[in-house]
N, C-alpha and C positions, 0 to 999 in steps of 0.2 A: 178683263173686267173694265167697267167704265168709271168706277170711282177711284180717284187717285188722291193720295194724301202726301202732301209735301213733306219730305224728310223721313217718311216712315220706311222701315226696313221691309215691310210687307207690301209695299206699293211699287209698281214699276215706274220707270222714269217718266217725268211729267210730259215730255215731248213724244211719248209713245202711247198716248191715250187711244182707246178703242180696240177693236179686234185686229187691226192691221191687215195688210193685203196678203194674198196667198204667197207672193214672192218673199215678203218679209217673214212670214211664218214658215216658209219652206214646205208647203204642202202641195199635193197634186203634181202637176207638171214641173213645179219649181223645187221639188224635193231632190236632194242629192243622194249618192250611194250610202252615205253614213246616216241618213234619216231613218227613223223607225218605219217598218214595213207599212203599217196602217196609215201613215201620213202620206204615202205615195199614191194611193189608189184614186183619191178624189171622188169617192162615192160615199155610201152610208158608213162604211168602215172608218173613213177619214172623219166624218161628222161625229161618230161615236168617240173616236180617239181624241178629237179636238175638244170634246166636252167630258172627257173621262174623269177629270177631277170633280166636277159637280155631280156626276153620276155616282162616283165612289162615296162622296160625302153625303149625298142623299140616302144611299144604301146604309151607310153607317148610322145616320140619324134614325131611319125607320126601323132598322134591326134593333138598335138600342132602345128605341121607344117601345117596340114589341116586347123585348126582353123585360123592360121595366114594368110594362103592363101585366105580363104573365106572373112575374115574381110578386108584384104588389097585390094582384088578385089572389094568389095563393096565400100570402100573409094575411090579407083581409079575411078570407074564408076561414083560415085557421083561427084567427082571433074571434070571429063570429061563432065558430063551433065551440071554442073554449068557454065562451060566455053564454052558450045555449041559444044563440041567435041563428037565423036562417042563412044559408050560404046563397051566393048569387052567381049568375053566369058571367063569363068574361065580358060579353057585350054590355051587360048591366053595370059591371065594374067600370069599364072605360067611359060610361056615361055618368058616373057618379062624381060628386064634388071631391071625394077623398082621392080619387085617381088624379084629377086635374090639379088639385092643390099640390100634391107631392111631385107631379111632373113639372109644373111650372116653377116650383122652388128649385128643383134639380137643374133645369135648363137655365134658369136665371143665374145661378152660380157659374155655370159654364160660359155663358155669354159675358159675364163680368170678367172672368179670367182672361178670355181671349181679347176682349175689348181693352182691358187695362194693359195687356202686353203690347198691343198695337200702338196705344197712345204713349206708353212709357218708352218705346224704342225711338220715338222722335227726339226725346230729350236726354235719355240716359245711354251710356256706352258700356261695353264689356270688351276690354282689350283682348284681341286675338279671336273674337267670336266671328263666325261666318255670317251671323245674322245682324251684326252691329256695324255701323259705320266706323271708320277710324276715329280714335279718341279725339284727334285734333280737327276733325271735319266740322264745318259749321252745321248748325241744326237744319238750315234750309237747303243743304245739298241734296240733290236727287239721289235716290237709291241706285246702287250698282256702280258707283264711282269708286275706283280703287284708290287707296291713299298711301 
């Protein structure tokens, strides 16, 4: 990733900005025998493996969005039927303000939780936690330094 946050446990060291070279990342011809198989090929498989985190997170996002839309649509139609109103198709539901209001409220809380964790890890510590810098480490220390 290109964004670095000084002192954050979620950020890589400040002097390691960017995607780094193939040698630094140990991919393709620079991979060693202990490297994962897909990092050794240097073709599409390596490109997929190199971006596997974003691919997985995008899949989680879209699957959860789909699940939320289907369950919300079902609940909306049940409520409509209980009150004698017409039911609507899934496509009509995802175009409705009801769907987008509930979706944005849900994702807003998730982004707030993740964002607050990233910001709080700059200043707060938890002794013995793998995600936290040593208790005595200065706030400005780069991530990854052992203490």
